[in-house]
VOBA-271089 format. One record per residue: residue number from 1; x, y, z of N, C-alpha, C in turn; residue in one letter. Coordinates in Angstrom, 2 decimals. Example, Ala and Ser with C-alpha at 12.3 -4.5 7.8 and 13.67 -1.06 7.14 Angstrom:
<nodes>
<1, <13.19, -5.69, 7.80>, <12.30, -4.50, 7.80>, <13.20, -3.30, 7.80>, A>
<2, <12.85, -2.25, 7.08>, <13.67, -1.06, 7.14>, <12.90, 0.03, 7.87>, S>
</nodes>
This chain:
<nodes>
<1, <61.91, 100.50, 93.48>, <62.07, 99.74, 95.02>, <63.25, 100.65, 95.41>, M>
<2, <63.61, 101.80, 94.93>, <64.32, 103.05, 95.55>, <63.47, 103.65, 96.14>, D>
<3, <62.05, 103.78, 95.52>, <61.45, 104.57, 96.73>, <61.12, 104.05, 97.91>, K>
<4, <61.42, 102.64, 98.18>, <61.13, 101.98, 99.52>, <62.66, 102.13, 100.18>, N>
<5, <63.38, 102.31, 99.73>, <64.91, 102.30, 100.26>, <65.35, 101.04, 100.50>, G>
<6, <64.96, 100.20, 99.68>, <65.44, 98.78, 99.55>, <66.81, 98.85, 98.65>, I>
<7, <67.00, 99.59, 97.68>, <67.90, 99.56, 96.77>, <68.17, 100.81, 95.91>, L>
<8, <68.89, 101.44, 96.40>, <69.22, 103.08, 96.17>, <70.06, 103.09, 95.05>, K>
<9, <69.86, 103.54, 93.76>, <70.88, 103.57, 92.65>, <71.66, 104.53, 93.32>, P>
<10, <73.24, 103.88, 92.83>, <74.60, 104.89, 92.59>, <74.32, 106.19, 92.36>, A>
<11, <74.01, 106.02, 91.08>, <73.76, 107.57, 90.20>, <72.37, 107.04, 89.50>, A>
<12, <71.91, 108.62, 89.52>, <70.68, 108.63, 88.43>, <70.76, 109.58, 87.21>, V>
<13, <70.74, 109.04, 85.94>, <70.93, 110.40, 84.95>, <69.81, 111.55, 84.91>, S>
<14, <70.20, 112.42, 84.30>, <69.22, 113.72, 84.25>, <67.76, 113.10, 83.62>, P>
<15, <67.73, 112.32, 82.80>, <66.59, 111.66, 82.22>, <65.78, 110.85, 83.38>, K>
<16, <66.39, 110.28, 84.19>, <66.07, 109.13, 85.17>, <66.74, 108.27, 85.33>, G>
<17, <67.62, 107.84, 84.35>, <67.69, 106.11, 84.54>, <69.02, 105.90, 85.72>, T>
<18, <68.48, 104.92, 86.33>, <69.40, 104.57, 87.43>, <70.12, 103.86, 87.31>, R>
<19, <71.30, 103.98, 87.77>, <72.31, 103.39, 87.87>, <73.04, 102.70, 88.93>, Y>
<20, <73.23, 101.11, 88.96>, <73.99, 100.59, 90.04>, <75.17, 100.05, 90.31>, Y>
<21, <75.67, 100.04, 91.20>, <77.11, 99.20, 91.36>, <77.42, 98.05, 91.30>, S>
<22, <78.05, 97.20, 90.72>, <78.36, 95.79, 91.29>, <78.41, 95.59, 92.48>, E>
<23, <78.95, 96.26, 93.31>, <78.85, 95.77, 94.95>, <77.02, 95.66, 95.40>, E>
<24, <76.45, 96.64, 94.41>, <74.97, 96.56, 94.67>, <74.29, 95.27, 94.54>, Q>
<25, <74.62, 95.21, 92.97>, <74.50, 94.19, 92.43>, <74.68, 92.56, 93.32>, L>
<26, <75.55, 92.52, 93.97>, <76.04, 91.15, 94.55>, <75.03, 91.24, 95.88>, Y>
<27, <75.00, 92.62, 96.75>, <74.50, 92.68, 97.72>, <73.03, 92.16, 97.80>, R>
<28, <72.39, 92.73, 96.87>, <71.01, 92.49, 96.36>, <70.52, 91.40, 95.96>, Y>
<29, <71.29, 90.47, 94.97>, <71.35, 89.27, 94.74>, <71.54, 88.28, 95.82>, T>
<30, <72.26, 88.70, 97.06>, <73.12, 87.78, 98.14>, <73.94, 86.73, 97.47>, H>
<31, <74.88, 87.41, 96.34>, <75.74, 86.77, 96.11>, <77.02, 87.35, 96.41>, Q>
<32, <78.15, 86.36, 96.71>, <79.57, 86.99, 96.87>, <80.02, 87.83, 96.01>, N>
<33, <80.75, 88.70, 96.09>, <81.72, 88.98, 94.85>, <82.89, 88.46, 94.65>, Q>
<34, <83.33, 88.05, 93.31>, <84.49, 87.46, 93.16>, <85.26, 88.02, 94.20>, P>
<35, <86.09, 86.59, 93.83>, <87.81, 86.92, 94.99>, <88.60, 87.77, 94.22>, H>
<36, <88.94, 88.70, 94.59>, <90.30, 89.68, 94.05>, <91.42, 89.43, 94.38>, R>
<37, <92.50, 89.43, 93.68>, <93.82, 89.08, 94.52>, <94.40, 90.09, 95.15>, K>
<38, <95.72, 90.00, 95.85>, <96.63, 90.69, 96.14>, <97.64, 90.36, 95.02>, V>
<39, <98.22, 91.10, 94.65>, <99.78, 91.06, 93.72>, <100.74, 91.50, 94.31>, I>
<40, <101.61, 91.05, 94.53>, <103.15, 91.44, 94.85>, <103.66, 91.52, 93.18>, G>
<41, <104.06, 92.84, 93.26>, <104.79, 93.18, 91.35>, <106.28, 93.66, 91.85>, Y>
<42, <107.65, 93.03, 91.63>, <108.91, 93.00, 91.57>, <109.79, 93.31, 90.15>, C>
<43, <110.66, 94.09, 90.18>, <111.25, 94.55, 88.87>, <112.73, 94.78, 88.98>, R>
<44, <113.40, 94.16, 88.29>, <114.69, 95.19, 88.25>, <115.15, 95.01, 86.90>, V>
<45, <115.97, 95.82, 86.48>, <116.49, 96.35, 84.89>, <117.02, 95.25, 84.10>, S>
<46, <118.01, 94.51, 84.69>, <118.58, 93.77, 84.22>, <118.77, 92.11, 84.18>, T>
<47, <119.30, 91.54, 83.44>, <119.41, 89.95, 83.90>, <120.71, 89.83, 85.03>, N>
<48, <121.86, 90.91, 85.02>, <122.55, 90.76, 85.91>, <122.28, 91.22, 87.26>, G>
<49, <120.75, 91.51, 87.66>, <120.56, 92.15, 88.45>, <119.25, 90.75, 89.19>, Q>
<50, <119.60, 89.69, 89.11>, <118.46, 88.36, 89.14>, <118.71, 88.32, 90.96>, K>
<51, <119.95, 88.49, 91.59>, <120.30, 88.31, 92.92>, <119.10, 89.27, 93.85>, D>
<52, <119.06, 90.47, 92.91>, <118.25, 91.56, 93.71>, <116.77, 91.47, 93.22>, D>
<53, <116.78, 90.40, 92.32>, <114.99, 90.60, 92.48>, <114.75, 89.32, 93.06>, L>
<54, <115.51, 88.35, 93.40>, <115.34, 87.46, 94.30>, <115.00, 87.84, 95.74>, E>
<55, <115.79, 89.14, 96.03>, <116.11, 89.37, 97.30>, <114.46, 90.14, 97.42>, T>
<56, <114.36, 91.22, 96.53>, <112.99, 92.02, 96.44>, <111.60, 91.21, 96.44>, Q>
<57, <111.77, 89.84, 95.91>, <110.71, 88.99, 96.03>, <110.61, 88.34, 97.34>, I>
<58, <111.81, 87.73, 98.11>, <111.38, 87.52, 98.92>, <111.05, 88.43, 99.81>, S>
<59, <111.31, 89.89, 100.08>, <110.86, 90.89, 101.07>, <109.57, 91.22, 100.65>, N>
<60, <109.03, 91.42, 99.76>, <107.55, 91.58, 99.48>, <106.80, 90.25, 100.09>, V>
<61, <107.38, 89.32, 99.44>, <106.37, 87.72, 100.23>, <106.54, 87.60, 101.54>, R>
<62, <107.52, 87.95, 102.55>, <107.38, 88.09, 104.14>, <106.77, 89.26, 104.44>, T>
<63, <106.55, 90.42, 103.90>, <105.89, 91.51, 103.98>, <103.90, 90.79, 103.91>, Y>
<64, <104.19, 90.43, 102.69>, <102.46, 90.08, 102.20>, <101.94, 88.90, 103.41>, M>
<65, <103.21, 87.99, 103.80>, <102.52, 86.93, 104.99>, <102.07, 87.89, 106.16>, I>
<66, <103.08, 88.53, 106.56>, <103.05, 89.31, 107.99>, <101.44, 90.00, 107.83>, A>
<67, <101.41, 90.64, 106.55>, <99.80, 91.05, 106.45>, <98.40, 90.22, 106.50>, K>
<68, <99.00, 88.99, 106.17>, <97.82, 87.97, 106.20>, <97.30, 87.94, 104.71>, G>
<69, <97.81, 88.32, 103.93>, <97.27, 88.95, 102.64>, <97.17, 87.57, 101.84>, Y>
<70, <96.38, 86.89, 100.87>, <96.83, 85.43, 100.20>, <97.00, 86.16, 98.98>, S>
<71, <98.10, 85.71, 98.50>, <98.88, 86.66, 97.06>, <99.05, 85.68, 95.87>, F>
<72, <99.78, 86.58, 95.22>, <100.89, 86.11, 94.20>, <101.44, 87.09, 93.66>, E>
<73, <102.64, 86.31, 93.18>, <103.87, 87.64, 92.85>, <104.24, 87.47, 91.56>, V>
<74, <104.29, 88.34, 90.77>, <104.50, 88.76, 89.46>, <106.13, 89.36, 89.23>, I>
<75, <106.62, 89.07, 88.43>, <108.22, 89.50, 88.22>, <108.27, 89.82, 87.07>, S>
<76, <109.08, 91.22, 86.73>, <109.71, 91.27, 85.54>, <111.02, 91.77, 85.73>, D>
<77, <111.97, 91.44, 84.55>, <113.22, 91.86, 84.20>, <113.09, 92.96, 82.81>, I>
<78, <113.38, 94.05, 83.20>, <113.25, 95.07, 82.29>, <113.29, 96.78, 82.69>, G>
<79, <113.52, 97.56, 81.70>, <113.37, 98.69, 82.27>, <112.53, 99.37, 82.97>, S>
<80, <112.45, 100.55, 84.02>, <111.23, 100.73, 84.43>, <110.68, 101.89, 83.61>, G>
<81, <111.22, 102.43, 82.28>, <110.56, 102.91, 81.25>, <109.66, 102.14, 80.21>, I>
<82, <110.01, 100.67, 80.17>, <109.37, 99.78, 79.12>, <107.81, 99.23, 79.82>, N>
<83, <107.11, 99.65, 78.86>, <105.82, 99.47, 79.61>, <104.94, 98.19, 79.03>, C>
<84, <106.07, 97.37, 78.01>, <106.08, 96.17, 77.31>, <106.43, 95.05, 77.99>, K>
<85, <106.70, 94.92, 79.41>, <107.17, 94.08, 80.01>, <105.65, 92.76, 79.98>, K>
<86, <106.48, 91.72, 79.66>, <105.28, 90.57, 79.81>, <104.60, 90.97, 81.26>, K>
<87, <105.30, 90.81, 82.40>, <104.64, 90.57, 83.93>, <103.49, 91.98, 84.00>, G>
<88, <104.40, 93.03, 83.78>, <103.50, 94.14, 83.70>, <102.19, 94.25, 82.98>, L>
<89, <102.16, 93.78, 81.55>, <101.27, 93.86, 80.98>, <99.98, 92.72, 81.33>, Q>
<90, <100.83, 91.78, 82.33>, <99.79, 90.59, 82.80>, <99.38, 91.13, 83.84>, K>
<91, <99.76, 92.15, 84.59>, <99.31, 92.87, 86.08>, <97.98, 94.02, 85.45>, L>
<92, <98.51, 94.64, 84.69>, <97.42, 95.67, 84.00>, <95.84, 94.84, 83.52>, M>
<93, <96.30, 93.45, 82.79>, <95.38, 93.00, 82.15>, <94.73, 92.39, 83.79>, K>
<94, <95.08, 92.21, 84.48>, <94.42, 91.41, 85.89>, <93.63, 92.61, 86.34>, M>
<95, <94.35, 93.68, 86.26>, <93.75, 94.76, 86.96>, <92.51, 95.64, 86.30>, I>
<96, <92.27, 95.51, 85.09>, <91.38, 95.72, 84.35>, <90.21, 94.95, 84.03>, S>
<97, <90.53, 93.38, 84.02>, <89.41, 92.50, 84.65>, <88.77, 92.46, 86.23>, N>
<98, <89.31, 93.31, 87.07>, <88.69, 93.50, 87.85>, <88.82, 92.22, 88.92>, K>
<99, <90.42, 91.70, 88.83>, <90.67, 90.71, 89.39>, <91.54, 90.87, 90.42>, E>
<100, <92.41, 92.37, 90.56>, <93.07, 92.38, 91.72>, <92.90, 93.69, 92.43>, V>
<101, <92.58, 93.22, 93.74>, <92.23, 94.26, 94.96>, <93.48, 95.18, 95.40>, S>
<102, <94.72, 94.81, 95.16>, <95.85, 95.76, 95.83>, <96.85, 95.09, 95.01>, R>
<103, <97.95, 95.78, 94.79>, <99.12, 95.67, 94.02>, <100.52, 96.36, 95.31>, V>
<104, <101.19, 95.19, 95.68>, <101.95, 95.61, 96.74>, <103.25, 95.58, 96.11>, V>
<105, <104.07, 96.67, 96.09>, <105.68, 97.17, 95.49>, <106.50, 97.42, 96.80>, V>
<106, <107.66, 97.04, 96.54>, <108.99, 97.15, 97.54>, <109.02, 98.81, 97.37>, L>
<107, <109.13, 99.28, 96.23>, <109.50, 100.64, 96.15>, <108.70, 101.09, 94.99>, Y>
<108, <108.06, 102.74, 95.09>, <107.01, 102.91, 93.90>, <107.95, 102.86, 92.55>, K>
<109, <109.23, 103.00, 92.65>, <109.66, 102.94, 91.29>, <110.31, 101.29, 90.34>, D>
<110, <109.82, 100.42, 91.44>, <109.69, 99.16, 90.65>, <108.06, 99.16, 89.95>, R>
<111, <107.23, 99.89, 90.14>, <106.30, 99.53, 89.23>, <106.55, 100.48, 87.81>, L>
<112, <107.45, 101.59, 88.09>, <107.49, 102.06, 86.61>, <108.03, 103.71, 87.20>, M>
<113, <109.51, 103.77, 86.21>, <110.13, 105.43, 86.34>, <109.24, 106.45, 85.76>, R>
<114, <108.47, 106.34, 84.93>, <107.57, 107.16, 84.23>, <106.34, 106.80, 84.27>, F>
<115, <105.42, 107.84, 84.58>, <104.02, 107.36, 83.95>, <103.42, 106.37, 85.50>, G>
<116, <104.26, 106.82, 86.59>, <103.23, 106.09, 87.62>, <102.06, 107.12, 87.96>, Y>
<117, <101.98, 108.53, 88.00>, <100.71, 108.62, 87.88>, <99.73, 108.35, 87.37>, D>
<118, <100.05, 108.28, 86.14>, <98.86, 107.49, 85.20>, <98.53, 105.77, 85.54>, M>
<119, <99.53, 105.26, 85.96>, <99.18, 104.15, 86.38>, <98.33, 103.92, 87.77>, F>
<120, <98.87, 104.76, 88.68>, <98.00, 105.07, 89.91>, <96.37, 105.22, 89.48>, S>
<121, <96.36, 105.74, 88.63>, <94.97, 106.55, 88.53>, <94.32, 105.26, 87.88>, Y>
<122, <94.99, 104.42, 86.80>, <94.55, 103.35, 86.24>, <93.95, 102.50, 87.09>, F>
<123, <94.91, 102.41, 88.50>, <94.44, 101.03, 89.20>, <93.25, 102.08, 90.22>, C>
<124, <92.97, 103.09, 90.55>, <91.90, 103.78, 90.88>, <90.66, 103.33, 90.16>, E>
<125, <90.42, 103.68, 88.88>, <89.65, 103.63, 88.26>, <89.35, 102.01, 88.50>, L>
<126, <89.90, 101.38, 88.57>, <89.71, 99.86, 88.51>, <89.59, 99.31, 90.19>, N>
<127, <89.01, 100.39, 91.10>, <89.06, 99.56, 92.59>, <90.20, 98.97, 93.04>, D>
<128, <91.52, 99.28, 92.63>, <92.75, 98.59, 92.73>, <94.07, 99.70, 93.84>, T>
<129, <94.31, 98.93, 94.96>, <94.81, 100.17, 95.81>, <96.62, 99.43, 95.25>, E>
<130, <97.34, 100.56, 95.56>, <98.83, 100.36, 95.38>, <99.32, 100.61, 96.78>, I>
<131, <100.11, 99.61, 97.40>, <100.71, 99.76, 98.78>, <102.06, 99.67, 98.29>, E>
<132, <102.88, 100.75, 98.71>, <104.47, 100.51, 98.68>, <104.99, 100.53, 99.69>, I>
<133, <105.99, 99.37, 99.83>, <106.60, 99.02, 101.60>, <107.29, 99.82, 102.12>, I>
<134, <108.30, 100.54, 101.16>, <109.20, 101.53, 101.69>, <109.19, 102.34, 100.60>, D>
<135, <108.67, 103.86, 101.40>, <108.90, 105.42, 100.81>, <110.09, 105.65, 100.35>, H>
<136, <111.04, 105.31, 100.72>, <112.08, 105.94, 100.39>, <112.70, 105.72, 99.30>, T>
<137, <113.01, 106.96, 98.74>, <113.35, 106.88, 97.17>, <114.83, 106.41, 96.69>, E>
<138, <115.18, 105.47, 96.08>, <116.18, 104.83, 95.81>, <116.67, 105.42, 94.57>, T>
<139, <118.53, 105.46, 95.15>, <119.21, 106.51, 93.92>, <119.43, 105.50, 92.72>, T>
<140, <119.95, 104.35, 93.17>, <120.27, 103.24, 91.80>, <120.57, 103.61, 90.63>, G>
<141, <121.91, 104.34, 90.90>, <122.64, 105.30, 90.04>, <122.97, 104.46, 88.56>, K>
<142, <123.46, 103.30, 88.74>, <123.37, 102.25, 87.49>, <121.86, 102.24, 86.60>, Q>
<143, <120.73, 102.24, 87.45>, <119.47, 101.75, 86.86>, <119.30, 103.41, 85.91>, E>
<144, <119.36, 104.38, 86.98>, <118.81, 105.39, 86.38>, <119.56, 105.69, 84.73>, L>
<145, <120.79, 105.38, 84.99>, <121.71, 105.46, 83.62>, <121.38, 104.46, 82.56>, T>
<146, <121.02, 103.27, 83.15>, <120.65, 102.78, 82.12>, <118.94, 102.93, 81.54>, E>
<147, <118.39, 103.32, 82.43>, <117.35, 104.18, 81.75>, <117.31, 105.42, 81.06>, D>
<148, <118.19, 106.09, 81.07>, <118.64, 107.35, 80.55>, <119.22, 106.69, 79.00>, L>
<149, <120.09, 105.41, 79.54>, <120.47, 105.37, 77.96>, <119.01, 104.75, 76.97>, I>
<150, <118.23, 103.88, 77.49>, <117.09, 103.92, 76.75>, <116.51, 104.68, 76.20>, Q>
<151, <116.01, 105.68, 76.89>, <115.53, 107.11, 76.41>, <116.24, 107.67, 75.20>, I>
<152, <117.53, 107.95, 75.41>, <118.25, 108.78, 74.47>, <118.48, 107.67, 73.37>, I>
<153, <118.49, 106.33, 73.40>, <118.55, 105.38, 72.22>, <117.23, 105.32, 71.40>, T>
<154, <115.71, 105.71, 72.04>, <114.88, 105.48, 71.47>, <114.58, 106.79, 70.54>, V>
<155, <115.09, 108.29, 71.43>, <115.01, 109.56, 70.58>, <115.75, 109.30, 69.41>, F>
<156, <117.31, 109.19, 69.86>, <118.10, 108.95, 68.79>, <117.94, 108.14, 67.49>, A>
<157, <117.39, 106.94, 67.87>, <116.89, 105.88, 66.78>, <115.90, 106.71, 65.53>, N>
<158, <115.12, 107.35, 66.60>, <114.01, 107.80, 65.61>, <114.56, 109.33, 64.94>, R>
<159, <115.54, 110.23, 65.59>, <116.11, 110.84, 64.87>, <117.35, 110.77, 63.48>, L>
<160, <118.22, 109.47, 64.14>, <119.44, 109.22, 63.27>, <119.35, 107.62, 62.69>, Y>
<161, <118.32, 107.02, 62.94>, <118.29, 105.59, 62.46>, <118.92, 104.56, 63.30>, G>
<162, <118.48, 103.44, 63.60>, <118.73, 102.73, 64.35>, <120.21, 102.07, 64.17>, K>
<163, <120.67, 102.06, 63.03>, <122.19, 101.47, 62.87>, <123.10, 102.93, 63.13>, S>
<164, <122.73, 104.08, 63.03>, <123.29, 105.27, 63.22>, <124.74, 105.57, 64.36>, S>
<165, <125.66, 105.65, 63.62>, <127.13, 106.05, 64.40>, <126.57, 106.64, 65.15>, K>
<166, <125.99, 108.25, 65.17>, <125.73, 109.42, 66.22>, <125.00, 108.50, 67.32>, K>
<167, <123.96, 107.67, 67.15>, <123.43, 107.17, 68.00>, <124.08, 105.94, 68.86>, T>
<168, <125.14, 105.52, 68.14>, <125.88, 104.54, 69.20>, <127.30, 105.88, 69.69>, K>
<169, <127.85, 106.48, 68.95>, <128.71, 107.74, 69.73>, <127.53, 108.36, 70.77>, K>
<170, <126.30, 108.75, 71.08>, <125.55, 109.48, 72.57>, <125.83, 108.42, 73.30>, L>
<171, <125.29, 106.99, 73.05>, <125.02, 106.27, 73.95>, <126.58, 105.94, 74.67>, I>
<172, <127.62, 105.78, 74.08>, <129.22, 105.69, 74.51>, <129.60, 107.28, 75.41>, A>
<173, <129.31, 108.25, 75.18>, <129.23, 109.24, 75.78>, <128.41, 108.96, 76.99>, Q>
<174, <127.14, 108.85, 77.08>, <126.43, 108.57, 78.44>, <127.48, 107.70, 79.53>, V>
<175, <127.53, 106.44, 78.71>, <128.30, 105.47, 79.35>, <129.61, 106.12, 80.04>, K>
<176, <130.74, 106.74, 79.59>, <131.73, 107.21, 79.74>, <131.33, 108.55, 80.88>, K>
<177, <130.73, 109.36, 80.95>, <130.25, 110.06, 81.87>, <129.88, 109.22, 82.97>, K>
<178, <129.23, 108.45, 83.31>, <128.86, 107.76, 84.40>, <129.86, 106.89, 85.04>, E>
<179, <130.75, 106.09, 83.90>, <132.28, 105.52, 84.63>, <132.97, 106.72, 85.14>, A>
<180, <133.08, 108.06, 84.58>, <133.81, 109.00, 85.09>, <133.20, 109.14, 86.47>, E>
<181, <132.04, 109.45, 86.53>, <131.20, 109.93, 87.93>, <131.38, 108.68, 88.76>, S>
<182, <131.63, 107.76, 88.35>, <132.18, 106.71, 89.47>, <133.33, 106.55, 89.92>, D>
<183, <134.23, 107.30, 89.21>, <135.66, 107.28, 89.51>, <135.75, 108.62, 90.51>, E>
<184, <135.11, 109.14, 89.88>, <134.92, 110.79, 91.02>, <134.51, 110.49, 92.34>, D>
<185, <133.47, 109.58, 92.28>, <132.58, 109.18, 93.57>, <133.71, 108.37, 94.37>, G>
<186, <134.58, 107.19, 93.81>, <135.29, 106.67, 94.71>, <136.63, 107.94, 95.31>, K>
<187, <137.21, 108.75, 94.71>, <138.32, 109.44, 94.86>, <137.28, 110.20, 96.25>, E>
<188, <135.99, 110.47, 96.21>, <135.88, 111.39, 97.12>, <135.80, 110.91, 98.36>, D>
<189, <135.24, 109.68, 98.59>, <135.21, 108.47, 99.44>, <136.27, 108.43, 99.98>, T>
<190, <137.38, 107.98, 99.14>, <138.73, 107.89, 99.69>, <139.31, 109.06, 100.19>, A>
<191, <139.15, 110.27, 99.87>, <139.79, 111.52, 100.24>, <138.95, 111.44, 102.08>, S>
<192, <137.65, 111.31, 101.92>, <136.74, 111.43, 103.28>, <137.12, 110.30, 104.31>, A>
<193, <137.85, 109.22, 103.65>, <138.40, 108.35, 105.02>, <139.58, 108.37, 105.88>, D>
<194, <140.39, 109.39, 104.94>, <141.75, 109.72, 105.45>, <142.10, 110.98, 106.30>, T>
</nodes>
């Protein structure tokens, strides 16, 4: 068939084996491709940020409605460095099953803080686009501190054991530094106002 130009292979191996894409298969058999979803993914770090999560969901919904997408929203509460969140795992499974055409997030770091490039490549391999609504970098000082504490906890637990006093002391020091930094920031703001 490819000699007649009816169905050209997407690739041909050195030994002559012809490979065709799913898209070609659907086109040749006159079948519609299965409908792939647009997923809005929203995440916050802690239960204390549920109001922020609702705002994020509302913003993502509004954006996707304006774009005319038929969509579903998946949300998570958990650290940006935790890849075992239920919603994120559901999203990844849907992507690997070729059920998702596009993932829409408010900010890049809502997907994950570390490993974004790997996630992006995973999406690319599965013909899924990532659409970021707002490309400005969020500072989220408290969220970054929580992520840092989680990283320290993981490594300190490996070094010293889970119930180690050294681990607890290290975490307390990070929290203390963050509190001191907040106080310094307030003083700087107060002096700038006068």
